[in-house]
C-alpha positions as CSV (number, residue, x, y, z in Angstrom):
1,M,-54.1,-92.4,18.0
2,N,-54.0,-88.6,17.9
3,E,-53.1,-88.8,21.6
4,I,-50.2,-91.2,20.9
5,I,-49.0,-88.9,18.0
6,T,-49.2,-86.0,20.3
7,S,-47.8,-87.6,23.3
8,D,-44.8,-88.8,21.3
9,F,-43.8,-85.7,19.4
10,P,-42.2,-83.8,22.0
11,D,-39.9,-86.6,22.9
12,R,-38.9,-86.9,19.1
13,A,-38.3,-83.1,19.0
14,A,-36.1,-82.8,21.9
15,A,-34.2,-85.8,20.7
16,D,-33.7,-84.3,17.3
17,K,-32.5,-81.1,19.2
18,D,-30.1,-83.0,21.1
19,K,-28.6,-84.5,18.0
20,K,-28.2,-80.8,16.7
21,V,-26.3,-79.7,19.2
22,Q,-23.8,-82.9,19.7
23,R,-20.4,-82.3,18.8
24,T,-17.9,-84.7,17.9
25,C,-14.6,-85.6,19.4
26,F,-12.6,-84.1,16.8
27,S,-14.6,-81.0,17.0
28,H,-13.6,-80.6,20.7
29,L,-10.1,-81.7,20.0
30,W,-10.0,-78.9,17.2
31,S,-11.5,-76.3,19.7
32,F,-9.0,-77.2,22.2
33,F,-6.1,-76.9,19.7
34,C,-7.2,-73.7,18.3
35,S,-7.8,-72.1,21.9
36,S,-4.4,-73.3,23.2
37,T,-2.7,-71.9,20.0
38,F,-4.3,-68.5,20.5
39,L,-3.5,-68.6,24.4
40,I,0.3,-69.2,23.5
41,T,0.5,-66.8,20.9
42,G,-1.1,-64.2,23.0
43,I,1.1,-64.7,26.0
44,G,4.0,-64.6,23.5
45,F,3.3,-61.2,22.2
46,A,2.4,-60.1,25.6
47,I,5.9,-61.0,26.6
48,A,7.3,-59.3,23.6
49,L,5.4,-56.0,23.9
50,A,6.9,-56.1,27.8
51,L,10.2,-56.5,26.7
52,L,10.1,-53.8,24.4
53,G,8.7,-51.3,27.2
54,A,5.1,-50.9,25.1
55,T,3.2,-48.2,26.5
56,R,-0.5,-48.4,27.6
57,S,-1.8,-47.5,24.1
58,Y,-0.2,-50.5,22.6
59,G,-1.0,-52.9,25.4
60,L,-4.8,-51.9,24.8
61,A,-4.5,-52.3,21.0
62,S,-3.1,-55.9,21.4
63,G,-5.3,-57.0,24.2
64,F,-8.6,-55.9,22.7
65,A,-7.3,-57.7,19.5
66,F,-6.5,-60.7,21.6
67,I,-10.0,-61.1,23.3
68,Y,-11.9,-60.3,20.4
69,A,-10.1,-62.7,18.1
70,F,-10.1,-65.5,21.0
71,F,-14.0,-65.6,21.8
72,W,-14.6,-65.2,17.9
73,Q,-12.5,-68.2,17.0
74,R,-14.2,-70.5,19.9
75,R,-17.7,-70.0,18.2
76,A,-16.2,-70.4,14.8
77,T,-14.7,-74.1,15.8
78,R,-18.1,-75.2,16.5
79,Q,-19.2,-74.3,13.0
80,G,-16.2,-75.7,10.8
81,C,-12.6,-76.0,10.6
82,F,-11.3,-73.1,8.2
83,M,-12.7,-70.1,9.7
84,P,-10.6,-70.2,12.9
85,V,-7.2,-70.8,10.7
86,F,-8.2,-67.2,9.1
87,I,-9.2,-65.7,12.3
88,F,-5.7,-66.6,13.8
89,M,-4.0,-65.2,10.6
90,A,-5.8,-62.0,10.9
91,F,-4.9,-61.9,14.7
92,F,-1.4,-62.8,14.1
93,T,-1.0,-60.2,11.4
94,W,-2.5,-57.6,13.6
95,Q,-0.4,-58.5,16.3
96,L,3.0,-58.0,14.1
97,L,1.8,-54.8,13.1
98,V,1.4,-53.7,16.8
99,V,5.0,-55.0,17.5
100,G,6.3,-53.4,14.4
101,A,5.1,-50.2,15.1
102,L,6.2,-50.3,18.5
103,V,9.8,-51.2,17.1
104,Y,9.7,-48.3,14.6
105,N,8.4,-45.5,16.8
106,T,10.9,-46.5,19.7
107,G,13.7,-46.6,17.1
108,L,14.8,-50.2,18.1
109,Y,15.2,-50.9,14.4
110,R,18.3,-48.6,14.2
111,Q,20.2,-50.8,16.7
112,I,20.0,-53.9,14.3
113,D,23.0,-54.1,11.7
114,F,21.3,-55.6,8.7
115,V,24.5,-56.0,6.9
116,Q,25.8,-58.1,9.8
117,L,22.8,-60.0,9.9
118,R,22.8,-60.9,6.3
119,N,26.6,-62.1,6.4
120,D,25.5,-64.0,9.4
121,L,22.9,-65.7,7.8
122,K,24.8,-66.3,4.6
123,R,27.6,-68.1,6.5
124,E,25.6,-70.0,8.9
125,A,22.7,-71.1,6.6
126,P,23.9,-70.6,3.0
127,E,21.0,-73.0,1.6
128,L,18.3,-70.7,3.4
129,Y,20.0,-67.6,2.4
130,E,20.2,-68.9,-1.3
131,F,16.5,-70.0,-1.5
132,G,15.4,-66.7,0.1
133,E,17.5,-64.7,-2.4
134,K,15.9,-66.5,-5.3
135,I,12.3,-65.9,-4.1
136,V,13.0,-62.2,-3.8
137,K,14.5,-61.9,-7.3
138,N,11.9,-64.3,-9.1
139,L,8.8,-62.3,-7.4
140,G,10.7,-58.8,-7.9
141,I,9.7,-57.8,-4.3
142,D,11.2,-54.6,-3.1
143,V,11.5,-56.1,0.6
144,Q,12.6,-52.7,2.2
145,G,9.8,-50.7,0.6
146,M,7.2,-53.3,1.5
147,M,8.4,-53.3,5.1
148,T,8.2,-49.3,5.3
149,N,4.8,-49.4,3.8
150,V,3.6,-52.1,6.3
151,V,5.2,-50.3,9.2
152,D,3.6,-46.9,7.9
153,A,0.4,-48.2,7.9
154,A,0.7,-49.8,11.3
155,R,2.0,-46.7,12.7
156,N,-1.1,-44.8,10.9
157,A,-3.4,-47.3,12.6
158,V,-2.0,-47.0,16.1
159,A,-1.8,-43.2,15.9
160,E,-5.3,-43.1,14.9
161,F,-6.5,-45.2,17.9
162,T,-4.4,-43.5,20.3
163,R,-4.8,-39.8,19.1
164,D,-6.1,-37.5,21.7
165,P,-9.7,-36.3,21.2
166,E,-8.5,-32.8,21.1
167,E,-6.3,-33.4,18.4
168,K,-9.0,-35.2,16.4
169,R,-11.5,-32.4,17.0
170,L,-8.9,-30.2,15.3
171,I,-8.3,-32.3,12.4
172,E,-12.1,-32.2,11.9
173,L,-12.1,-28.4,12.0
174,E,-9.2,-28.3,9.7
175,H,-11.0,-30.5,7.3
176,A,-14.2,-28.2,7.6
177,F,-12.3,-25.2,6.8
178,Q,-10.5,-26.8,4.0
179,E,-14.0,-27.8,2.5
180,N,-15.7,-24.3,3.0
181,P,-12.6,-21.6,3.5
182,G,-15.2,-18.8,3.1
183,S,-17.5,-19.9,6.2
184,V,-17.1,-17.4,9.0
185,S,-18.2,-20.0,11.6
186,A,-15.7,-22.6,10.2
187,V,-12.8,-20.2,10.5
188,M,-13.9,-18.9,14.0
189,A,-14.1,-22.4,15.2
190,L,-10.7,-23.3,14.1
191,A,-9.3,-20.2,15.3
192,E,-10.5,-21.0,18.8
193,A,-9.3,-24.5,18.5
194,Y,-5.7,-23.2,17.8
195,A,-6.0,-20.5,20.6
196,A,-6.7,-23.1,23.2
197,R,-3.5,-25.1,22.4
198,S,-0.1,-23.8,24.2
199,D,2.3,-24.2,21.3
200,L,3.7,-20.9,19.6
201,A,2.8,-22.1,16.0
202,S,-0.8,-23.0,17.0
203,V,-1.1,-19.2,18.6
204,K,0.5,-17.9,15.1
205,L,-2.1,-19.6,13.3
206,A,-4.9,-18.4,15.7
207,T,-3.7,-14.9,15.1
208,A,-3.6,-15.0,11.4
209,L,-7.3,-16.4,11.4
210,Y,-8.7,-13.8,13.9
211,E,-6.9,-11.2,12.0
212,A,-8.6,-12.3,8.8
213,L,-12.1,-12.3,10.8
214,V,-11.5,-8.7,12.0
215,E,-10.8,-7.6,8.4
216,V,-14.2,-8.8,7.2
217,E,-16.3,-8.2,10.2
218,A,-14.8,-6.9,13.4
219,N,-16.8,-8.1,16.2
220,D,-16.2,-7.9,20.1
221,T,-15.6,-11.6,20.5
222,C,-12.8,-11.6,17.4
223,L,-11.2,-8.5,18.8
224,A,-11.0,-9.7,22.3
225,A,-9.4,-13.0,21.1
226,L,-6.9,-11.3,18.8
227,A,-5.9,-9.0,21.7
228,D,-5.2,-12.2,23.7
229,C,-3.1,-13.9,21.1
230,Y,-1.1,-10.6,20.5
231,A,-0.2,-10.7,24.4
232,R,0.7,-14.4,24.1
233,L,2.7,-13.5,21.3
234,L,4.7,-10.7,23.2
235,R,3.2,-8.2,21.2
236,P,1.7,-5.8,23.7
237,D,1.3,-2.5,21.7
238,M,-0.9,-4.6,19.2
239,A,-2.5,-6.1,22.1
240,F,-3.5,-2.8,23.8
241,T,-4.6,-1.1,20.5
242,T,-6.8,-4.2,19.6
243,A,-8.3,-4.3,23.2
244,A,-9.1,-0.7,23.0
245,R,-10.6,-1.0,19.7
246,R,-13.5,-2.9,21.1
247,A,-14.9,0.3,22.8
248,W,-15.4,1.5,19.2
249,L,-18.2,-1.1,18.7
250,P,-21.8,-0.2,19.0
251,Q,-23.1,-1.5,22.4
252,A,-19.5,-2.5,23.2
253,P,-19.3,-4.1,26.8
254,L,-17.0,-1.6,28.3
255,D,-16.9,-3.2,31.4
256,R,-15.3,-6.4,30.0
257,V,-13.0,-4.1,27.9
258,A,-11.9,-2.4,30.9
259,R,-11.1,-5.6,32.6
260,Q,-9.1,-7.0,29.6
261,L,-6.9,-3.6,29.4
262,A,-6.1,-3.9,33.1
263,L,-5.2,-7.6,32.9
264,L,-3.1,-6.8,29.7
265,A,-1.2,-3.9,31.6
266,I,-0.4,-6.5,34.4
267,T,0.7,-9.4,32.4
268,A,2.7,-6.9,30.0
269,N,4.2,-5.0,32.9
270,D,3.2,-1.7,31.3
271,L,0.9,-0.2,34.0
272,P,1.1,3.3,32.7
273,R,-0.2,2.2,29.2
274,G,-3.2,0.5,31.1
275,I,-3.8,3.6,33.2
276,F,-3.6,5.5,29.8
277,E,-6.3,3.3,28.0
278,L,-8.5,3.2,31.1
279,E,-8.7,7.0,31.4
280,K,-9.8,7.3,27.9
281,L,-12.3,4.8,28.4
282,L,-13.7,6.6,31.2
283,L,-14.5,9.4,28.9
284,A,-17.1,7.3,27.1
285,P,-20.8,8.2,27.5
286,T,-21.8,4.7,28.3
287,A,-18.9,3.7,30.5
288,E,-19.4,1.9,33.7
289,E,-17.4,4.5,35.9
290,P,-17.5,2.8,39.3
291,E,-15.8,-0.4,37.9
292,I,-13.2,1.4,35.8
293,K,-12.2,3.7,38.5
294,L,-12.0,0.7,40.9
295,L,-9.6,-1.0,38.3
296,L,-7.7,2.3,37.9
297,A,-7.2,2.7,41.6
298,G,-5.6,-0.8,41.6
299,L,-3.2,-0.1,38.8
300,N,-2.3,3.4,40.4
301,H,-1.7,1.6,43.6
302,D,0.4,-0.9,42.0
303,L,2.4,2.0,40.2
304,G,2.9,3.9,43.5
305,N,0.5,6.6,42.8
306,D,-1.2,6.1,46.2
307,E,-3.1,9.7,46.3
308,R,-4.5,9.2,43.0
309,A,-6.0,5.5,43.9
310,M,-7.2,7.0,47.2
311,L,-8.9,9.7,45.4
312,L,-10.7,7.2,43.1
313,L,-11.5,5.1,46.0
314,N,-13.3,7.9,47.7
315,E,-15.2,8.8,44.6
316,I,-16.5,5.4,44.1
317,I,-17.5,5.1,47.9
318,A,-19.4,8.7,47.4
319,E,-21.2,7.9,44.4
320,V,-22.2,4.3,44.7
321,P,-24.7,2.8,47.3
322,A,-23.0,1.0,50.0
323,G,-25.0,-2.3,49.2
324,F,-23.1,-2.7,46.0
325,A,-20.4,-4.8,45.5
326,T,-18.1,-2.4,43.9
327,A,-18.6,-0.1,46.8
328,Q,-17.9,-2.7,49.2
329,Q,-14.6,-3.6,47.4
330,A,-13.5,0.0,47.3
331,T,-14.2,0.2,51.0
332,K,-12.3,-3.1,51.6
333,L,-9.3,-1.8,49.6
334,Q,-9.5,1.6,51.1
335,Q,-8.9,0.0,54.7
336,I,-6.4,-2.3,53.7
337,W,-4.2,0.5,52.1
338,Q,-4.8,2.9,54.9
339,A,-3.4,0.0,57.2
340,K,-0.3,0.0,55.2
């Protein structure tokens, strides 16, 4: 008896399992109808976006929504009739928002004459016009305000989706600065983010933040960045003064200070000022004399002081061992300038 029960049990379990996964004809028809509707609607919105000249961002926002909703509704049709309807409404609403945002951003809505459209509707379909007018009056809906809010919401959603990672990072740093404006690290991070941008407004903001940091604690990093910002704002005198101020700091990296001063002299087209600042820097007890002399030689040569430039090169060659990079560079420059 036990053998009979045991041998019959797997067959019965398999039969019950087949009954559970079996779908009715209506379920298959409903699934086919929903999938067809989704495909037709998706193709329609794709054609609309193509005709409106949608960019890649709008296409991705629309395409991902279609793929996600399509497979979600296919699964939902196997479990009931109502969930696919809600999925379709959510999908349709999102696509309308994408199209509305595209129309708003491209300014196509300005080409529509709403007054003429209202008059045409009133003339061609007076009953429909009166019906719509009664609904609006009874509900007290501000259609224009509602549409503006919907378009703004869609625009913000699309902007957030398509926003550049660098811009998102900048927004995060601005929020961190607003929450803790007294934090030196937050101010420094925000200043660096502004300085990395190319527009004039960002450079001015970075300059203001670096100036505030220098007033609190003048460190080498802030002074170097502030000098670069002054140079980008076409304020060479402030740039030279700030860069030279780096040499006053204890344990200042004078080789880096010298390179920044030489670069400022070239970019600002003020070689005499650069030579003057490097000559002063050369008097510092801890100065890297060979490297500073090499930079001085280059600036003097560009200015036309070839005699002074060759004298500096000879000093470098005499002081520095031949195997060092500075001596090799000085020898190479001497040969090039003598050949001219």
